[in-house]
N, C-alpha and C positions, 0 to 999 in steps of 0.2 A: 717682344719683337726679336727677330732673328736676322743677322746680317751674314751674308755669304761673300767671301772674297776669293777671287780667282786671278792669279797673275802668271803670265808667261813672258819670258824675256828671250828674244832671239835676234840674230843679226846675220844678214847675208852679205858676203864680201862685196858683191856688185852693188854700188850705191843706188843705181836706178831701180834694180829689182828689190832691194831692201825697202826703198820708199814705197814702192807699189805694194809689197807684201804687208807693210805696216798698216796702210790704209785698208786693204782688203781684209786683213785679219781683224782689225778693229770693227769693221762693218759686220763681219760674221759673228764676232763675239757679242756685239750688241744685240743681234737677232737672237742668239742663243739665250742670252741673259733675259731678254724681254719675254721669250717663250717660257723660260723657267719661272719667272715672276708671275706671269699670267696663270700658269698651271697651279702654282702654289696658292695663289689667291682663290682659284676655283675650289681647290681641295679644302682650304680653310673655311670658305663660305659654306660648303656642303657639310663640313663637320660641325658647324654651329647649329644646323637645323635638326 
């Protein structure tokens, strides 16, 4: 089993924009991570055949 970790830390001085960016960035990161996992599973399945 392989585990991949990806961390980014950022802060925007404007509190409202910072809150908005945290939520937006988390959503985008989850979509990227899900796509990465799906592709890795496809490749692994194909290599087993």
